[in-house]
C-alpha positions as CSV (number, residue, x, y, z in Angstrom):
1,M,98.1,67.7,101.3
2,K,95.5,69.8,103.1
3,G,95.9,71.5,106.4
4,P,94.1,70.6,109.7
5,T,91.1,72.8,108.7
6,G,90.7,71.1,105.3
7,R,92.2,74.1,103.5
8,P,95.3,74.0,101.2
9,P,98.6,74.9,102.9
10,L,99.5,78.6,102.8
11,W,102.6,78.0,100.6
12,S,100.4,76.7,97.8
13,Y,99.1,80.2,97.1
14,W,102.7,81.4,96.4
15,I,103.7,79.1,93.6
16,V,102.1,80.1,90.4
17,L,102.4,83.9,90.5
18,P,106.1,84.0,91.5
19,S,106.8,81.4,88.8
20,F,105.0,83.5,86.3
21,V,107.1,86.5,87.2
22,V,110.3,84.5,86.8
23,L,109.1,83.2,83.4
24,W,108.3,86.8,82.4
25,A,111.8,88.0,83.4
26,L,113.5,85.1,81.5
27,T,111.5,85.7,78.4
28,A,112.1,89.4,78.4
29,W,115.8,88.9,79.0
30,L,116.0,86.4,76.0
31,L,114.0,88.6,73.6
32,Q,115.6,91.9,74.6
33,S,112.7,93.8,73.1
34,P,111.1,97.1,74.3
35,L,107.7,95.5,73.6
36,L,108.3,93.1,76.5
37,P,110.1,95.0,79.3
38,T,111.5,93.1,82.3
39,P,109.7,93.2,85.7
40,A,112.6,95.4,86.9
41,N,111.9,97.9,84.1
42,V,108.2,98.0,84.9
43,L,109.0,98.5,88.6
44,D,111.4,101.3,87.7
45,T,108.8,103.0,85.6
46,M,106.3,102.7,88.5
47,V,108.7,104.2,91.0
48,R,109.5,107.1,88.6
49,E,105.9,107.9,87.9
50,S,105.1,107.7,91.6
51,A,108.0,110.0,92.5
52,S,106.8,112.6,90.0
53,G,103.3,112.5,91.4
54,E,101.7,111.5,88.0
55,L,100.9,108.0,89.2
56,W,99.0,109.2,92.3
57,H,97.2,111.9,90.4
58,H,95.8,109.6,87.7
59,L,95.3,106.7,90.1
60,G,93.2,109.0,92.3
61,A,91.1,110.2,89.4
62,T,90.3,106.7,88.3
63,L,89.6,105.5,91.9
64,A,87.2,108.5,92.4
65,R,85.2,107.5,89.3
66,V,85.1,103.9,90.4
67,V,83.8,104.8,93.8
68,V,81.1,107.1,92.6
69,A,79.9,104.8,89.8
70,F,80.1,101.8,92.2
71,V,78.0,103.4,94.9
72,L,75.4,104.7,92.4
73,A,75.2,101.3,90.5
74,M,74.9,99.3,93.8
75,A,72.2,101.6,95.2
76,I,70.1,101.8,92.0
77,G,70.6,98.1,91.1
78,T,69.7,96.9,94.6
79,A,66.5,98.9,94.7
80,I,65.5,97.6,91.2
81,G,66.4,94.0,92.1
82,I,64.4,94.0,95.3
83,V,61.3,95.5,93.6
84,M,61.5,93.1,90.7
85,G,62.1,90.1,93.0
86,R,59.1,90.9,95.2
87,S,56.6,91.8,92.4
88,Q,55.9,89.5,89.6
89,T,54.1,92.2,87.6
90,T,57.0,94.6,87.9
91,N,59.4,91.8,86.9
92,A,57.3,91.0,83.8
93,L,57.2,94.7,82.8
94,F,60.9,95.4,83.2
95,D,62.6,92.1,82.5
96,P,62.8,92.7,78.7
97,L,64.5,96.0,79.3
98,L,66.9,94.4,81.8
99,V,67.8,91.7,79.2
100,L,68.4,94.4,76.6
101,L,70.7,96.3,78.9
102,L,72.6,93.2,79.9
103,N,73.4,92.5,76.2
104,L,74.2,96.1,75.3
105,P,78.0,96.3,74.8
106,A,79.7,98.7,77.2
107,L,81.5,100.4,74.3
108,V,78.1,101.4,72.8
109,T,76.9,102.9,76.0
110,I,80.1,104.9,76.5
111,I,80.0,106.3,73.0
112,L,76.3,107.2,73.2
113,M,76.8,109.0,76.6
114,Y,79.6,111.0,75.1
115,V,77.7,111.8,71.9
116,W,74.5,112.9,73.8
117,F,76.1,114.7,76.8
118,G,79.5,115.6,75.6
119,L,83.0,114.7,77.0
120,V,82.1,115.6,80.5
121,E,82.5,113.8,83.9
122,V,78.7,113.2,84.3
123,A,78.6,111.3,80.9
124,A,81.6,109.2,81.9
125,V,80.0,108.1,85.3
126,M,76.6,107.6,83.7
127,A,78.1,105.2,81.1
128,V,79.7,103.1,83.9
129,V,76.5,103.1,86.0
130,I,74.2,102.1,83.1
131,N,76.6,99.2,82.3
132,K,76.7,97.9,85.9
133,V,73.1,98.4,87.2
134,P,71.6,95.4,85.2
135,N,74.2,93.0,86.7
136,V,73.4,94.2,90.2
137,A,69.7,94.1,89.6
138,V,69.7,90.5,88.3
139,T,71.8,89.2,91.2
140,V,69.7,91.0,93.9
141,R,66.5,89.9,92.2
142,E,67.4,86.3,92.7
143,G,68.0,87.0,96.4
144,A,64.7,88.8,96.8
145,R,62.9,85.8,95.3
146,S,64.5,83.5,97.8
147,L,63.5,85.4,100.9
148,D,62.1,83.1,103.6
149,Y,58.3,83.7,103.9
150,R,58.4,82.4,107.5
151,L,60.6,85.3,108.5
152,E,58.2,87.6,106.7
153,E,55.3,86.2,108.7
154,M,57.2,86.7,111.9
155,A,58.0,90.3,111.0
156,T,54.2,90.8,110.4
157,V,53.2,89.2,113.7
158,Y,55.7,91.4,115.6
159,E,54.6,94.5,113.7
160,F,58.0,95.4,112.3
161,T,58.4,98.8,110.7
162,R,59.6,99.0,107.1
163,W,63.1,99.9,108.5
164,Q,63.1,97.0,110.9
165,R,61.9,94.6,108.2
166,L,64.7,95.8,105.9
167,R,67.4,95.6,108.5
168,E,66.5,92.5,110.4
169,V,64.8,90.3,107.8
170,W,65.9,91.3,104.3
171,V,69.5,92.4,104.6
172,P,70.8,89.3,106.4
173,Q,69.2,87.1,103.7
174,L,70.2,89.3,100.8
175,F,73.8,89.8,102.0
176,P,75.4,86.9,100.1
177,Y,73.8,88.2,96.9
178,L,74.9,91.8,97.7
179,M,78.4,90.6,98.3
180,A,78.4,88.7,95.0
181,A,77.2,91.8,93.2
182,T,79.8,93.9,95.1
183,R,82.8,91.7,94.3
184,G,81.9,91.1,90.7
185,G,80.9,94.7,90.3
186,L,84.2,96.1,91.5
187,A,86.1,94.0,89.0
188,L,83.7,95.0,86.1
189,I,83.5,98.7,86.9
190,W,87.2,99.5,87.0
191,K,87.6,97.9,83.6
192,I,84.8,99.9,82.1
193,V,86.1,103.1,83.8
194,L,89.5,102.6,82.0
195,V,87.7,102.4,78.6
196,V,85.7,105.5,79.5
197,E,88.9,107.4,80.4
198,L,90.7,106.1,77.3
199,L,87.9,107.4,75.0
200,G,87.0,110.8,76.5
201,R,88.8,111.9,79.7
202,S,92.1,113.8,80.2
203,S,93.0,112.1,83.5
204,G,93.0,108.7,85.0
205,V,94.8,105.4,84.4
206,G,92.9,104.8,81.1
207,F,94.1,108.2,79.8
208,Q,97.7,107.3,80.7
209,L,97.3,103.9,79.0
210,H,96.1,105.7,75.9
211,M,99.1,108.0,76.0
212,A,101.5,105.2,76.5
213,F,100.0,103.2,73.6
214,Q,100.6,106.2,71.3
215,V,104.4,105.7,71.8
216,F,104.3,101.9,72.4
217,D,105.6,102.4,76.0
218,V,104.7,98.9,77.3
219,A,106.6,99.5,80.6
220,A,104.2,102.4,81.4
221,I,101.2,100.4,80.3
222,L,102.1,97.6,82.7
223,A,103.2,99.9,85.5
224,Y,99.8,101.8,85.6
225,S,97.8,98.6,85.1
226,L,99.6,96.8,87.9
227,A,99.4,99.8,90.2
228,F,95.6,99.9,89.9
229,I,95.2,96.1,90.2
230,A,97.1,96.4,93.5
231,V,94.7,99.0,94.7
232,V,91.7,96.9,93.8
233,Q,93.2,93.8,95.5
234,L,93.9,95.9,98.6
235,I,90.2,96.9,98.7
236,E,89.2,93.2,98.2
237,L,91.5,92.0,101.0
238,A,91.2,94.8,103.5
239,I,87.5,95.6,103.2
240,L,85.3,93.2,101.2
241,Q,86.6,89.8,102.5
242,P,86.6,90.8,106.3
243,L,83.1,92.3,105.7
244,E,81.9,89.1,104.2
245,R,83.3,87.0,107.0
246,R,81.9,89.2,109.7
247,S,78.4,89.4,108.2
248,S,78.1,85.6,107.5
249,R,78.7,84.7,111.1
250,W,75.0,84.5,111.8
251,R,74.9,81.5,109.5
252,Q,77.4,79.5,111.4
253,P,75.2,78.3,114.3
254,E,72.6,77.2,111.8
255,A,75.2,75.3,109.9
256,A,76.5,73.6,113.0
257,H,73.0,72.3,113.9
258,A,72.3,71.1,110.3
């Protein structure tokens, strides 16, 4: 049964996940195996790592790489997407390269960056950026292609500067595409960062997962994974979703008159 606004009731969001945790706990209790620790054991490991400072140190290292790679990938990908979307010649020239990069496995890019530049921080960030830029470019390109020509003509009539045209005409129309690239990009980037850390860094959640794997410490693997998932979800709920709601308000009057 839906609520008065047509949305599912709030309690419906709190059924599957708690049920999964209960099922996990029961299965772990029945098996009594170190390869499947109970939720309590995972939580205990998380608290212990947090108290020692190790969790915060490695979480911070991974988050820093995610932020740097995310900002660079979004900036470069957005610029490329706008140019390709607005120019058919540029799109024809670079589309084959874009398709190639889209189909290039992330693992190959990471290995090549480490081989060419060494096991350094720049190579790690470059590998993540190269993997993400094509996804952003493709998404923003579609938005640039769908820009309303009538608004473009209005901007020309009123002699908008390039900055005014970008801020008042392009950004509001591109925003849904930018948000799609942002939300999808955040989920993709942190996963690639973990692989980068696993293969060639001495800090970060990926490095800790590698160390835990060496001794089959499943509790530590789950503890670090869940901790970083919680951080990513906090960013999604506290920053991305409110930003999306606030920036899409301009569409509401138009929808009301439709």
